[in-house]
Structures are given as structure tokens and as C-alpha cells.
C-alpha positions in Angstrom: 0.1 0.0 0.0 1.4 3.3 -0.9 1.1 6.2 1.3 1.7 9.8 0.4 4.6 11.6 2.2 2.1 14.1 3.2 -0.2 11.5 4.5 2.5 10.0 6.4 3.3 13.3 8.3 -0.5 13.9 9.0 -0.8 10.3 10.5 2.4 11.0 12.8 0.8 14.1 13.8 -2.4 12.4 14.4 -0.5 10.1 16.8 1.1 12.7 18.7 -2.2 14.3 19.4 -3.7 11.3 20.5 -1.3 10.4 23.3 -2.3 11.5 26.7 -0.7 14.5 28.0 1.4 14.3 31.2 -0.2 15.6 34.4 1.1 19.0 35.6 2.4 18.7 39.2 0.8 21.4 41.4 1.6 22.1 45.0 -2.0 20.4 45.9 -1.0 17.3 44.5 2.5 17.1 46.0 1.1 17.5 49.3 -1.2 14.7 48.7 1.5 12.4 47.5 3.7 13.3 50.6 0.7 12.7 52.8 0.4 9.0 51.3 4.1 8.5 51.7 3.9 9.5 55.3 0.9 7.4 56.1 2.5 4.4 54.4 5.6 4.9 56.6 3.6 5.5 59.9 2.0 2.2 59.1 5.3 0.5 58.4 6.9 2.1 61.8 3.7 1.3 63.9 4.0 -2.4 62.9 7.7 -2.3 63.7 7.0 -0.8 67.2 4.5 -3.6 67.8 7.1 -6.1 66.7 9.6 -4.8 69.1 7.0 -4.7 72.0 6.1 -8.3 71.6 9.8 -9.5 71.4 10.2 -7.4 74.6 7.2 -9.3 76.1 8.5 -12.4 75.3 11.9 -11.4 76.7 10.1 -10.8 80.0 8.3 -13.9 80.1 11.3 -15.9 79.5 12.8 -14.2 82.4 10.0 -15.1 84.6 10.3 -18.6 83.6 13.9 -18.8 84.7 12.8 -17.3 88.1 9.3 -18.3 88.5 9.9 -19.3 92.1 10.2 -16.0 93.6 8.5 -13.8 96.0 8.6 -10.8 93.9 5.8 -12.2 91.5 3.3 -12.2 94.5 1.2 -9.4 95.4 0.8 -10.7 99.4 3.1 -12.5 101.6 1.8 -14.8 104.6 3.6 -14.8 108.0 2.9 -16.4 111.1 4.2 -15.0 114.8 3.2 -17.1 117.7 -0.4 -18.3 117.0 -1.5 -15.6 114.6 -1.2 -15.1 111.0 -0.8 -12.1 108.8 -1.4 -11.3 105.2 0.7 -8.2 104.1 1.2 -6.4 100.7 4.8 -7.6 99.2 5.2 -4.1 97.6 5.1 -2.2 101.1 7.4 -4.6 102.7 9.8 -4.4 99.5 9.9 -0.7 99.5 10.4 0.4 103.3 12.3 -2.7 104.6 15.7 -3.6 103.4 15.6 -6.9 105.1 12.4 -8.0 103.5 13.4 -6.7 100.2 16.5 -8.9 100.1 14.2 -11.7 101.2 11.6 -11.0 98.5 14.4 -11.2 95.7 15.9 -14.6 96.6 14.7 -17.7 94.6 12.9 -20.4 96.6 13.1 -24.2 95.8 10.7 -25.2 93.2 7.5 -26.4 94.3 7.7 -24.4 97.4 4.6 -22.5 98.5 6.2 -20.8 101.8 5.0 -17.2 102.2 2.7 -17.5 99.2 -0.6 -19.0 100.6 -2.3 -18.8 104.0 -1.7 -22.5 104.5 2.0 -22.2 104.3 3.0 -19.1 105.8 6.5 -17.7 106.6 7.4 -18.3 110.3 9.1 -15.3 112.3 11.0 -15.9 115.3 12.1 -13.6 118.2 9.1 -11.5 117.7 5.9 -11.4 119.6 2.4 -11.0 118.1 1.5 -7.9 120.0 5.1 -6.4 118.6 4.1 -7.3 115.1 0.7 -5.9 115.3 2.2 -2.6 116.1 4.6 -2.7 113.3 1.6 -3.4 110.8 -0.2 -0.8 112.2 2.7 1.5 111.6 3.4 0.4 107.9 -0.5 0.5 106.9 -0.9 4.1 108.1 2.1 5.6 106.2 2.4 8.6 105.9 -0.6 9.6 108.4 1.0 8.2 111.5 0.4 10.3 114.7 2.2 9.5 117.9 -0.8 9.8 119.8 -2.3 7.0 118.3 0.1 4.7 119.8 1.1 3.6 123.5 4.4 3.7 124.9 4.8 0.0 124.5 3.8 0.2 121.0 6.3 2.8 119.9 8.8 0.5 121.5 7.8 -2.2 119.5 8.0 -0.2 116.3 11.3 1.0 117.2 12.7 -2.5 118.0 11.1 -4.2 115.0 12.1 -1.5 112.5 15.6 -1.6 113.9 15.5 -5.4 113.3 14.2 -5.3 109.8 15.9 -2.2 108.6 12.7 -0.1 108.3 14.2 3.6 108.4 10.8 5.3 108.4 9.7 3.6 111.5 13.0 4.2 113.5 12.7 7.8 112.7 9.0 7.9 113.7 9.6 5.9 116.8 12.6 7.8 118.2 11.1 11.3 117.9 7.8 10.1 119.3 9.1 8.3 122.3 11.4 11.5 123.2 7.7 13.4 123.6 6.6 10.9 126.1 6.9 11.4 129.8 7.4 7.5 130.2 11.0 8.3 128.6 12.5 9.3 131.8 16.3 9.2 132.5 16.7 5.7 133.7 14.5 4.2 130.5 16.5 6.6 128.1 19.7 5.2 129.3 18.3 1.4 128.9 17.2 2.2 125.4 20.6 3.7 124.5 22.2 0.4 125.2 19.9 -1.9 123.7 19.4 0.0 120.5 21.7 0.8 117.7 20.0 3.5 116.4 21.0 7.2 115.4 20.0 8.9 118.4 21.4 6.1 120.9 24.4 8.0 121.6 22.7 11.2 122.3 20.2 9.4 124.6 23.2 7.9 126.6 25.0 11.2 126.8 21.9 12.8 128.0 20.9 10.2 130.5 24.1 9.8 132.3 24.7 13.5 132.5 21.1 13.7 134.4 22.0 10.9 136.6 25.5 12.5 137.5 24.0 15.7 138.1 21.3 14.3 140.2 23.8 12.7 142.5 24.3 14.3 145.9 27.9 13.1 146.2 30.5 13.0 143.0 31.4 10.2 141.2 34.5 8.4 142.2 37.0 7.8 139.2 36.2 4.3 138.8 32.6 4.9 138.7 33.1 7.6 136.1 35.2 5.3 133.9 32.5 2.4 134.0 30.0 5.0 132.1 32.1 5.1 129.2 29.8 4.2 126.4 32.3 1.9 124.5 32.5 -0.3 127.5 28.8 -0.9 127.6 27.3 -3.9 125.4 24.5 -2.8 123.0 22.1 -5.3 121.2 19.5 -4.0 119.2 17.5 -7.2 118.7 16.8 -7.5 122.6 13.5 -6.3 124.3 14.1 -3.3 126.6 12.2 -2.1 129.1 11.0 -3.7 132.5 8.7 -1.3 134.0 
């Protein structure tokens, strides 16, 4: 078939005209493109974050599997003192007591339920049920404790057990509350200074011995004065104090 050159030019021109023209890029279209790109990136990054979170949870679960027999996992701990049993919040004991905090982090033998159930409590020795009730009363009322809510013996119990279990808040509260009581006389102060190793023990000893010396009608002999040296007096913070 023969085509005239002029006709060929017309056909080529028609093909060029029939081709779709390229879309002109406008600021609005570019914004839409960027928006779609950002949405896709957000979906991808969100999925990646979820992926990392799931792997972190699996890591924690594996750690718990390795140490599944620990007190830290439990909300409550059960204790028995004499014939009475107690249920205490593990978080409170861990926060206020360095002794209980260390105990709670020790793994227990596999299959052991000691301290985890009411039927298998932790046995505490060297403590009376009445003393422990005062300590529990103190821990449950932090930070709303008032010295007037405690008997003198109750404050002594809080001081003794707080010293025993390294509860700094209990030691501070009981020390300052005891000093405001009329029962905290010179003799009691001297006894407690020798029985407790607390921050104010030395001050109690100095003020008590000074008061006793000034109260004497006759001056002390040299040997008697030397016997009042604090370094020569035994101290034991774990022994009950007062005989009144």
C-alpha cells in the first residue's frame, strides 16, 4: 500500500495528538503525594514498634520462667508469729524494709509455697504477735501516723522491729515520738540507748548519764566515772528493752 509523504506526516501528527498529555504537578497534588507516603511510613513504623514490643514481652516472660519461684511475683505474703497469721502487701515490705526486700528477691526451691499461701506462711521468730501488730499498724498508716495513736510500748515495739528489719521510716518515727513521752525518763533513756543501735542512741546515752551524774548528791569516784564510758557498755538492738 502506497502512502503519500504528506499523508505520513498527517498520520504521525495524529498519533502525537492522540497521546495522553502528562499531568501538571501542582502544590496540592505534591502535598497529597507526601501525605500518602507519610501514611505508609507510619503504618510500617507502627508495625515495627509493635513487633519490638511483642519481642520485649517475650523476653520478660522468658525471664519469669527462669525465676518463677520468687516472692517478687506475688502481691501478698503470709507470715505467722506465735499463733497468729498475717497477710501483708509485698510491695509495702519491699519498699520500706531492706531486710524484706532482700528476702523477696531470693529464689525459692521449686514447688515451695512458703509465704505464698495462707496454709504455708513464713514463720518469724524472736518477735511477739503484739509487737508485730504494732509494726503492721505503722506500715498500714504511712504517711498518716501520729504519735498519739500509739501506746508507749507500741512505740518501743515499732522501734525494735524497725531496727531489726531495717525500716528507716519506722526508726525515725518511733525515736522522735518516744522523746515526747513522759515515760521516756532518764533510766528508760539509758536502757534504750544501750539496747538499740539507732541514730539517737549516743545522744540518749550522753543526756541520761549527764542527768544521773547531776542528780547525785555526792560526786562520782574516778572508777565509777570510767564505768560509764559508752564503749564499755554492750549493745544489742534485737533484745526487748524495758522492765517497768
